[in-house]
C-alpha positions as CSV (number, residue, x, y, z in Angstrom):
1,M,-17.1,5.9,0.0
2,A,-18.9,4.1,-3.2
3,E,-22.4,3.0,-3.4
4,F,-22.5,-0.6,-5.3
5,V,-25.7,-2.2,-6.4
6,V,-25.6,-5.9,-5.1
7,A,-28.5,-7.7,-5.5
8,K,-32.4,-7.4,-6.3
9,I,-34.4,-7.8,-3.2
10,D,-35.9,-11.3,-4.4
11,E,-32.4,-12.6,-4.7
12,V,-32.1,-12.7,-0.9
13,P,-35.0,-14.4,0.7
14,P,-36.0,-13.3,4.2
15,G,-34.1,-15.3,6.9
16,T,-31.4,-16.2,4.4
17,G,-27.8,-14.8,3.2
18,K,-25.6,-14.5,0.3
19,V,-22.1,-13.8,-0.6
20,I,-21.9,-10.7,-2.8
21,F,-19.3,-8.4,-4.2
22,A,-19.3,-4.6,-3.8
23,G,-16.2,-4.1,-6.4
24,D,-13.6,-6.1,-5.8
25,K,-14.7,-6.9,-1.9
26,A,-16.5,-10.0,-0.6
27,L,-19.5,-9.4,1.4
28,A,-22.0,-11.4,3.0
29,L,-25.6,-9.8,2.7
30,F,-28.6,-11.1,5.1
31,N,-32.3,-10.4,5.0
32,I,-34.1,-10.5,8.0
33,N,-37.5,-9.6,7.6
34,G,-37.0,-7.6,4.7
35,N,-34.3,-5.8,6.6
36,F,-31.2,-5.8,4.7
37,Y,-27.5,-6.3,6.6
38,A,-23.7,-6.7,5.2
39,I,-20.7,-7.8,7.0
40,D,-17.3,-8.8,6.0
41,N,-17.9,-12.3,4.3
42,T,-14.4,-13.6,5.6
43,C,-14.3,-15.1,9.3
44,P,-11.3,-13.6,11.2
45,H,-10.7,-17.2,12.5
46,R,-10.1,-19.0,9.8
47,G,-11.4,-17.5,6.7
48,G,-14.8,-18.9,6.4
49,P,-17.5,-17.4,4.1
50,L,-20.0,-15.9,6.5
51,G,-22.4,-15.5,3.6
52,E,-22.7,-19.2,3.5
53,G,-23.4,-19.5,7.4
54,D,-26.4,-20.7,9.1
55,L,-28.5,-17.6,10.2
56,N,-30.5,-17.7,13.6
57,D,-32.3,-14.1,13.8
58,K,-29.3,-11.9,13.7
59,M,-26.6,-13.9,14.3
60,V,-24.7,-16.0,11.6
61,T,-22.6,-19.0,12.3
62,C,-19.3,-19.4,10.2
63,P,-19.4,-22.8,8.6
64,L,-15.8,-23.9,8.8
65,H,-15.7,-23.8,12.7
66,G,-18.8,-22.3,14.4
67,W,-17.8,-18.7,15.4
68,E,-20.8,-16.6,15.7
69,F,-21.3,-12.9,14.7
70,E,-24.4,-10.4,15.0
71,I,-25.0,-9.2,11.5
72,D,-26.3,-5.8,12.9
73,T,-23.0,-5.3,14.8
74,G,-20.4,-7.5,13.6
75,N,-19.6,-8.4,16.8
76,S,-18.7,-12.0,18.2
77,P,-19.3,-13.6,21.7
78,T,-15.3,-14.6,21.0
79,G,-14.4,-10.9,21.3
80,A,-13.7,-10.9,17.4
81,A,-15.5,-8.6,15.3
82,V,-16.2,-7.7,11.2
83,S,-16.9,-4.9,9.7
84,T,-20.7,-3.6,8.8
85,Y,-21.8,-1.8,6.0
86,K,-24.5,0.5,5.2
87,V,-27.2,-1.3,3.1
88,T,-30.4,0.7,1.3
89,V,-32.7,-0.5,-0.8
90,D,-34.5,1.2,-3.8
91,Q,-38.0,0.2,-3.6
92,N,-38.8,1.3,-7.1
93,T,-36.0,-0.6,-8.8
94,K,-35.8,-3.3,-6.1
95,D,-31.9,-2.9,-5.8
96,V,-30.3,-3.6,-2.6
97,K,-27.0,-1.4,-2.3
98,V,-24.3,-1.4,-0.2
99,E,-21.9,1.6,0.5
100,I,-18.3,0.6,1.2
């Protein structure tokens, strides 16, 4: 496993998501009230960028075809799932780090 600095805290305001890269892997990073979550960025349905999807509480909707995923578990009501990743925040440096 490797840990990557992927953003600064203020680059992902609460209630938003962002496409980030950990090494060469595209991930979707979300901030829910100061808690950060990371999942695979690619929707398994049609490859939509989940980091650009609409966020409602802990559910992100794929911008291409509307599949939804829980950002804390990676699960979808459709039965599909995406991988989740451990996220840590360094309050001193304001770095958001993802372990893959």
